[in-house]
N, C-alpha and C positions, 0 to 999 in steps of 0.2 A: 260911706265912701262911694264915690261915683265910679261905676264900672266902666271900663274902656268899651267903646263902641266897635264892634267887629267890622272888618272891611266888607262893604256892601257887595262888591263884585264876587268875593269868595262865598258869601252867603247865598247869593243867587245861583252860582254855579253848582254849589253843593245841593241846593234844592232841586235843580233841574236833573242832576245825575240821580238823585234819590228817587225822583218821580219817574224817571225813564224806565227803570227796571220793572216796576209793577205794571206800567203801561204796556210794555212789550209782552209781558205774560198775559195781561188782560186781552191784548189784541189777538193772540193765538187762541186763547180760550174762546174769544168772541167768534173766531173763524170756525171752531168746532161747533159752536151753538148755531151759527148761521148755516153751516152745512147741514146740520140736523133739521133746521127749520125749512130750508129749501127742499130737502128730501121729503119732508112731510107735505110740502105743497106740490110735490111731483115734478119739481124743476131740478132734474138730476144733473144736468150740465152745469147749472149754477152751483149745485151742491159740490160737484167735483172741484170747481174753481176755488171753493173755500176750504175743502178738506185737504187738498194736496199740500198747501203750505204748512198745515198743522202737523202732517206726518214727517216733515223734514226739520221741524223746529225742535230744539232741545227741550223746550218747556212743555211740549205736548206730545212729542213722538214716543215718549215712554209710558203713556197712559193707555190702558186697555180700551177705554171709551173711544178714544180717537180712532183706533183701528177697527173697533166694532162698528162705528158709524161709517167708516170708509168701506168696510165690507158690505154693509147694508146698501149703501149708495150704488156701488158697482153691481151688487146682486140684483137690484131693481132694474138696472140697465140690461144686464145679461139675460134676465128671465122675463123681461118685458116684451112688448109687441112693437115697439117703436124701432123699425128697421134702420131708419136714418140715424138714430141715436146709437144703435149697435155698431153701425158702420163708423161712426165718429169715435167710438171707444171699442175697437175690435178685441182688445185684451181685457175687457171688463170682467169676464168670468175668472180669468187667471188672477186678476187683481183682487177680486172679491175673496177668492180662496186664500190667497196670501194674507189678506187682511184679517180674516177670521182666525187663521192659524196663529198669526202674530198676537191677536187679541188674547187667545188662550195662553200663549207664552207669558203675557204680561198680567195674567190673572192667577197667581199662585194659589189663592184660596178657592178658586173655581166658582166664584160668585156668578159668573155669566157663562160658564162652560156648557151647561145644558142648552142655553139659548143659542150659543155660537155653534154648537154641534148640530143642532136642528137646522140652522141656516146652511151649514156645510152639507148636510144630508140633502136638502132641497137643491143645492148647487150640484151635488153629485148626480141627482136624477136629471137635472138639466143637461149636464155633460153627457150622460149616457144616452139620453134621448137625441141630443145633437149628433152623437156618433151614429145612432141608428138612422136618423134622417139622411145623413151624408152617405151612409152605406146603401140605403135604398136608391139614392141618386147616383150610385156607383162612383162616388167621390171617396175612394178608399183611403187615401192619405189623410184626408180631413176626418174620416171616421176613426181611423187609428189614433189620431191626436185626441179626439173626444173621449175615446175609451181609456186612453192613458191618463187623461185628466180625471175621469171618474175613478180610476184605480187609486190615483194619488190622493184624492179627496177622502175616499174610504179609509185609506191608510192613516190619514190625519186623525181620525177618531177611532182608530183601533180595529177596523174591519177590513175584510178582503172582498172586493167586488168581483165575484166569480163570473157574473154575467158579462162584465167588461172584458175579462180575460178571454172568455170563450168567443165573444163577438169580435175581438181583435184578431183571434186566430182565423175566423171566417173571413175577415177583411183582408188579412195577409194572403190567404189562399186565393180569394177572388182577385186580388191584385197580381197574383202570380209569384209572390215571394214565398216559395215553398219552404226554404230554410227557417224563416221566421214563423210560418204557419206551424211547422213541426214543433218548434220551440214553445209556442204558445199553447198548442194542444197538450203537449207534455206538462206544461205548467198547470193546465186545468186539472189533470189527474193528480198532480202533486198537491194541490190545494184542496182536493176533495170534491171537485166538480167532475165526477167520474161517471157520467151517464153513458149508456151504451154507445150512443152516437159519437161521443168524444173518442172512445177507443177505435171505433170504425174509421172516423176521419183521419186520426193519427196514423193508423195502420195503412190506410189508402195512400197517404202522403209518403210514408216510408217505402211502400212498394213502388210508388211512382218514381222515386229517386234511386231505385235499384237495391234497396236494403230489405230484401224479402225476409231474411231471418229476423230482422227487427220487427217487421210487420207481423210475423208469426208470434214473436214474443209478446208484442203489445196485445194481439188478439187473444192469446192465452190468458193474459192478465185480465182482459175484459170478461172472458168466459168465467174465470174464477170469481170475479166480482158479481157477474150477472149470469149465473149458471142456467137460467131458464130462457135466456134471450136467443131466439132462433137465428136471427141475422148474424150474430157473432159466431155461433156454431158453424153456420154455413160458410162464413168468411174464413174461418180457421181451416176448414176442409179444403176450400178452394186454394188457399195459400200453400197448404201442405202438398196438395196435388201439383201445383205449379213448381214447387221445390223438389218434386219427385220423391217426396217422403210419404209413399203410399201406405205403409204400415201404420204410421202415426195417423194418417187421414182416416183409415179404416177404424182405428180405435176411437177416434173423435166422433165419427158418424155413429158408431154403435152406442157410444155414451150419450149422444144427443137423442138417439131413438129411445133409449131407456127413459129419458126425461120427457120425451114428447112422442109417444108411440103412435099417435094419430096424424103425424105430419108426413104427407105424401112426398114432399120434397126430399126428406132424409132418406127414404127408401129408394127413391130414384137416384140420388147421389151414390148410395151404396151399390146399386146396380151398375152405375157407371164405373165405379171402382173395380168391381169384379170383371166387368167387360174389358176394362183396361188391362187387367192382369191376363185375361185370355188373349188379348191382342197387344202386347207390349210394343212401345214405339221402337225399341231397340232389341234385337235378338228374338229368339223364339222360345216357346215353352213346349214341354213334352205334350203329346196329344191327350194323355190321361189328365194332366193338369189343366190343359186348355178346356176340355170338356167339363171338368169340375167347376171351373170359374164361370163358364157359360151357364151351367145349371144354376149356380148361386145368383148370377146376374138376373136370370129369368125369374127366379123366385122373388128377388127383391123388387123387380119392376111390377110383377103381378101383385105383390103386397101393396105397392104404392097405388095401383089401380083399385085394389080392394078397399083401401082407406078412402080414396077419392076417385070415384068412377068418372069424374070429369077432368082429371088431371092430364092435360095434353102431352106433356113431356114424356111420361112413361109409356103411353101408347106409341108415340113416335120412336122412342128408344128401344122398345122391345121389337119393333119392326126392324130397326137397324141391326139389332142383335141377331135375329133370325137370318137377316140378309148376310151378315158376316159369317155366321155359322154355315150357311149354304155355300158361300164362296169358298170356304175351306174344303168342303166336300167336293165341289166342282174341280178344284185344283187336284185333289186326289184322283178323281175320275180321269183327268187328262193324262195321268201317268199309266193308266191301265191299257194294256194292248189287247186283252181278250175281250171280244165283243159282248159276250154274255155278262161277264163281270162288269164291263163298262156300263151296260144297260141297267143293271141292278144298282150300280153306284149312282148313276145319273137320276134314276127314279127316286132314290133316297134323298139326294140333294134337292130335287124339284119339290119334294114333299115339304122339306124344311123351308125352302124359299117361299112357297105359296102360303105357308102358315102366317106370313107377314100381312097378307091382304086384309083380314078383319081389323088388325091393329092400325094399319095406315088408314083404313076407311073410317074408323072411329076418330082418329086424329084429324082427318079431313072434316068430319062432321063438327068437331069442336072448334076447328080453325079453318073455315072454308077458303080463306084467302092465302093460306100458307103454300107457297110455290113448291118448296122442297117436298112436301107431302104429295102434292099433285103429280110431280115428276116421278116419284116412286110408284104411285098408282098406275100411271101410264105404262111404265115398263112391265109392271105386274099383270095388268090386264092384257097386254100384248102376249106375255108369256103364257097366261092361262087361256087365251083364245076368247076372252069375253069381249066381243066386238062392240056391243052396245055401250058398255061402260067405258071402253077405250075411246070411242068416239065422243062420249059425253065429257070425259076428263080433258081430252084435247080441246074441245070447244071451250071448256072452263079456263084453259090455259091460253086461249086466244090463238090457237094454232090452226 
């Protein structure tokens, strides 16, 4: 039996439709291959031209390879040295990161996970370095953006970029955004990037914004974490003194001395504490208590000098201590009406006052240009009648 001949128009149409589907798929696959080849040739702009249609086409947008190639193309641009090409694709770094993350999502078996994560790691370093370069140029907003990208990339492969967090805190502080600097420094501590300087910077910011109690709490936390850090110990004492919490300050200084008995600064601070108790900013103390605190201050300053014979502060401070002690005696003398008793009182006050001379002289020897020390010596030499030294110190002062 002769079979009927099909309508030729229908046959041709069916053939065209059937052929069109694989041709479309082939075209997109061809784009991916062309993009890869252009990338291999170093023609990244042309590679972009071919890869972008592939990531939006249904036939290739769901393939890990498409996104991996796209990530590699943009990574070459972002990490390369062609500044004109970077300017042409300013978001290359971001697109590279997005692409590798997408590639991992489309790779449930993890066949290329190690490769993709290595690429992300390299991009993270690029982002961090870019942030650092911007920071050094004082382009703080750009630096912060770079650090944020570095954090985001690290998070994509299950890590925390603590350097980026800390550097962003520095950038916010340098920019003048104190609130964000505080937030970022606190984040550093939270994620375990809790070096001594982080506590110090955070506490400094808290104090700057009027939150002295927070600064004290942060510094205490730092001392607990780094019990041998001298700077944190001294910061804590300074904050406590500023908050007028002298008893706590004294406890902290003594604890610090127990850990670092050869630190002249600590003894000097302790001397200042006792000196402050002898001369409170508000009110007065009984004479017996005042003399007790003066004696303890003197012992502390002398211990500081014993530990470090070249420690300027303690020589100067003990001079001031004797000066204040003498001033108290002079005030007492002025209340005396009996000439003999007044003379005896004044002699005692003069002896205390003139005890300051060798200490201020040593301070002057250690810091010859310190004006405050020279002014003290000028008055002392006038008081003691040492004309030669008086003239010499006046000359040193340019008078």
